[in-house]
C-alpha positions in Angstrom: 144.8 64.1 76.8 144.4 64.9 80.4 140.7 64.6 80.1 141.1 61.1 78.7 143.3 60.1 81.6 141.0 61.5 84.3 139.0 58.7 85.9 135.3 58.7 85.2 132.9 59.0 88.2 131.1 55.9 89.4 127.9 55.6 87.2 125.4 55.1 90.0 126.7 57.3 92.7 124.4 60.4 93.5 125.7 63.6 94.9 125.0 64.3 98.5 124.7 62.1 101.6 122.9 58.8 101.2 119.5 58.4 102.9 119.6 56.4 106.1 117.9 53.0 105.7 115.6 53.8 108.6 114.1 56.8 106.7 113.6 54.7 103.6 111.7 52.1 105.6 109.6 54.8 107.3 108.6 56.1 103.8 107.4 52.6 102.9 105.5 52.1 106.1 103.9 55.5 106.3 100.6 54.6 104.5 100.2 51.1 105.9 100.6 52.5 109.5 98.2 55.3 108.8 95.6 53.0 107.3 96.0 50.5 110.1 95.4 53.3 112.7 92.4 54.6 110.7 90.9 51.1 110.5 91.3 50.6 114.2 89.6 53.9 114.8 86.7 53.0 112.6 86.3 49.6 114.3 86.4 51.2 117.8 84.5 54.5 117.2 82.6 54.2 113.9 82.6 56.9 111.3 84.2 60.2 112.3 81.6 63.0 112.1 82.8 65.8 114.4 84.6 68.4 112.4 87.7 68.4 114.6 88.1 64.6 114.4 87.7 64.6 110.6 90.3 67.4 110.3 92.7 65.5 112.6 92.6 62.4 110.3 92.8 64.6 107.2 95.9 66.4 108.5 97.3 63.0 109.5 96.8 61.8 105.9 98.6 64.9 104.5 101.5 64.4 106.9 101.6 60.7 105.9 101.8 61.8 102.3 104.6 64.2 103.1 106.6 61.3 104.8 105.9 59.0 101.9 107.1 61.6 99.4 110.3 62.1 101.2 109.6 65.7 102.3 111.4 66.8 105.5 110.3 69.2 108.2 109.4 71.8 105.7 106.6 69.6 104.3 105.2 69.1 107.8 105.3 72.8 108.5 103.4 73.6 105.2 100.7 71.1 106.2 100.3 72.6 109.7 100.5 76.2 108.4 97.7 75.7 105.8 95.4 73.3 107.7 95.5 74.0 111.4 93.9 77.5 110.9 91.2 75.9 108.8 90.5 73.4 111.5 90.3 76.2 114.1 87.9 78.2 111.9 85.5 75.2 111.3 85.7 74.2 115.0 84.8 77.8 115.9 81.8 77.6 113.6 80.7 74.4 115.3 80.9 76.1 118.6 78.9 79.2 117.5 76.4 77.0 115.6 75.5 75.4 118.9 75.0 78.7 120.6 72.7 79.7 117.7 70.2 77.2 119.1 69.4 79.6 121.9 68.2 82.7 120.2 65.6 84.8 122.0 63.0 84.3 119.2 61.1 81.2 118.4 62.1 79.0 115.5 60.1 79.4 112.2 58.3 76.6 110.5 55.0 77.8 109.0 56.5 79.8 106.0 58.6 76.8 105.0 55.7 74.4 105.5 53.3 76.6 103.5 55.7 77.0 100.6 56.4 73.2 100.5 52.6 72.5 100.4 52.3 74.8 97.4 55.2 73.1 95.7 53.7 69.7 96.6 50.2 70.7 95.4 48.6 70.4 98.8 51.0 68.0 100.6 54.7 68.3 101.2 57.0 66.2 99.1 58.5 64.7 102.2 55.2 63.2 103.2 54.6 62.0 99.6 58.0 60.4 99.2 58.0 58.6 102.5 54.4 57.3 101.9 55.4 56.0 98.5 59.0 54.7 99.2 59.8 54.2 102.9 59.1 50.9 104.7 59.8 51.1 108.4 62.1 48.3 109.6 62.9 47.1 106.0 65.3 49.5 104.3 65.6 49.3 100.5 68.7 49.9 98.3 67.8 53.5 97.8 67.7 54.0 101.6 71.3 52.9 101.8 72.2 55.1 98.9 70.6 58.0 100.7 72.7 57.3 103.8 75.9 57.4 101.7 74.9 60.7 100.0 73.9 62.2 103.4 77.2 61.2 105.1 79.3 62.6 102.3 78.5 66.0 103.6 80.8 65.5 106.5 84.0 64.8 104.6 83.8 65.2 100.8 84.6 68.9 100.6 87.5 68.4 102.9 88.8 65.6 100.8 88.5 67.7 97.6 90.3 70.6 99.5 93.2 68.1 100.4 93.5 67.0 96.7 93.6 70.6 95.5 96.2 71.5 98.2 98.5 68.8 96.9 97.9 69.6 93.2 96.7 73.1 92.6 97.3 75.4 95.6 95.7 78.5 94.1 92.4 76.6 93.5 92.6 75.2 97.0 92.7 78.7 98.5 89.8 79.9 96.4 87.6 76.8 97.2 88.5 77.3 100.9 87.4 80.9 100.7 84.1 79.8 99.2 83.6 77.1 101.8 84.3 79.5 104.7 82.2 82.3 103.4 79.3 80.0 102.7 79.6 78.3 106.1 79.6 81.6 108.1 76.8 83.1 105.9 74.7 80.1 106.9 75.6 80.6 110.5 74.5 84.3 110.4 71.2 83.2 109.0 70.7 80.6 111.7 71.0 83.4 114.2 68.6 85.7 112.4 66.1 83.0 111.2 66.1 79.8 113.3 64.0 77.2 111.4 62.6 73.8 112.2 63.3 70.9 109.9 60.4 68.7 108.7 61.1 65.9 111.3 60.8 68.4 114.1 57.7 70.0 112.7 56.2 66.5 112.6 57.1 65.9 116.2 55.3 69.1 117.1 52.1 67.8 115.4 52.1 70.0 112.3 52.8 67.2 109.9 52.1 63.4 109.9 54.7 61.3 111.6 58.0 61.6 109.7 60.9 59.3 110.6 64.5 60.5 109.9 65.3 57.9 107.3 69.1 58.1 107.4 69.1 57.8 111.2 66.6 54.9 111.1 68.6 53.0 108.5 71.9 53.4 110.4 70.2 52.1 113.5 68.6 49.1 111.7 71.9 48.3 109.9 73.7 47.7 113.2 75.8 50.9 113.1 74.7 52.6 116.2 78.1 54.5 116.4 77.1 56.4 113.3 74.2 57.9 115.3 76.7 60.5 116.5 76.1 62.2 113.2 72.7 63.1 114.5 73.3 63.3 118.2 76.5 65.4 118.2 77.7 65.7 114.6 79.2 68.9 115.7 80.1 69.0 119.3 77.4 71.6 119.8 74.3 70.5 117.9 71.6 72.9 116.7 68.3 71.3 115.6 66.9 74.6 114.3 69.7 75.3 111.8 67.7 74.3 108.8 67.5 77.5 106.7 69.5 77.5 104.5 70.5 73.9 104.1 74.3 73.6 104.1 73.9 70.0 103.2 72.5 71.2 99.8 74.7 74.4 99.6 78.0 72.6 99.6 77.2 70.3 96.6 75.9 73.4 94.7 79.1 75.2 95.6 81.2 72.4 94.1 79.0 72.6 91.0 79.4 76.3 90.5 83.1 76.3 91.4 84.3 73.5 89.1 81.8 73.8 86.2 83.8 76.3 84.0 86.8 73.9 83.7 85.2 70.5 84.2 85.1 67.8 81.6 81.7 66.4 80.4 81.8 63.3 82.7 82.7 65.5 85.7 79.9 67.9 84.9 77.5 65.1 85.0 78.7 64.2 88.5 78.6 67.8 89.5 74.9 68.1 88.5 74.0 64.7 89.9 75.4 65.3 93.4 73.2 68.3 94.3 70.1 66.6 92.9 70.7 63.4 94.8 71.5 65.3 98.0 68.3 67.3 97.6 66.3 64.1 97.1 67.9 62.6 100.2 67.2 65.6 102.4 63.5 65.9 101.4 62.9 62.1 101.5 64.7 61.8 104.8 62.7 64.6 106.4 65.9 66.6 107.1 64.9 69.8 105.1 62.1 71.5 103.4 62.4 72.2 99.6 62.7 75.9 100.3 65.6 75.2 102.7 67.4 73.5 99.8 66.6 76.3 97.3 68.0 78.8 99.8 71.2 76.7 100.1 71.6 76.7 96.3 71.0 80.5 96.3 73.6 81.1 99.0 76.1 78.9 97.1 75.6 80.8 93.9 75.9 84.2 95.6 79.1 83.2 97.3 80.9 81.5 94.4 79.9 84.0 91.7 80.4 87.0 94.1 83.9 85.9 95.0 84.7 85.0 91.4 83.7 88.6 90.5 85.9 90.0 93.2 88.9 87.9 92.1 88.5 89.0 88.5 88.2 92.6 89.5 91.4 92.3 91.6 93.2 90.7 88.7 92.1 93.5 86.3 93.3 96.1 88.8 96.7 94.3 89.2 97.1 94.4 85.4 96.1 98.0 85.3 98.8 98.9 87.9 101.3 96.9 85.9 100.5 98.8 82.7 100.8 102.1 84.5 104.2 101.1 85.9 105.4 100.0 82.4 104.5 103.5 81.1 
């Protein structure tokens, strides 16, 4: 009877303190404010290409997502804990990559050129493709497509890392390990084997004149700000960091990393991306074919090597658990 006489709680009242109206408005305004700031930056400075700038905007997006989702200071600290060290590591690579341009030995070009002439049956595929497809001063649709594919190198891996960080943190950590291992393996090779790209070999007179297609299309399209991709894409540029091609290695890394669990439509994209990037790099005179093949090889060694180490560590952990159970 006492239960029947006890007044029922108000139906729509939640436990705890109500959220201030100001915080609710901030959640609603978080993404519009971020997108407005990013739009202003694009208008004033063009596409961000320096790694530190890309990371700042990426961290800003993750912080904005934390605000929009209603996370408090703990969400902010998680973003900074997981991403600021990554930004520091990639910025360090950019710095070291620039120093790699000043090795005491001369850059290599003849082995790559000779191999590409064999693969091209007497002429490099860069010369063949530009002769057949490129029209100076009059870009075609595939030239603009090549620009899009080329520029994806500067942000796509970071965007995928951000998505994994939000949805599957364990895979985020593994892909990040692959990315960092591949990046610094490339840097070590740049120190030991500095190599000229095709456009630079052409400037030195060893090939016919080869324009940098992506750079030329960006200039002709009225986007001179995007030239920073070539002039100081990292704050410390290195024109002889061509072997291996990290532009080709990162798409191959994504292919090898996601293939085991990818759906058929995603597998088609995973295969198409490295192939279109390879075409862009050869056609645009950014890399020899052997640079690209080396990039794919580095990606395979890193992804499958780390996967083997993770599997071995898991087996060892299960073995220790079994011993403890006995």
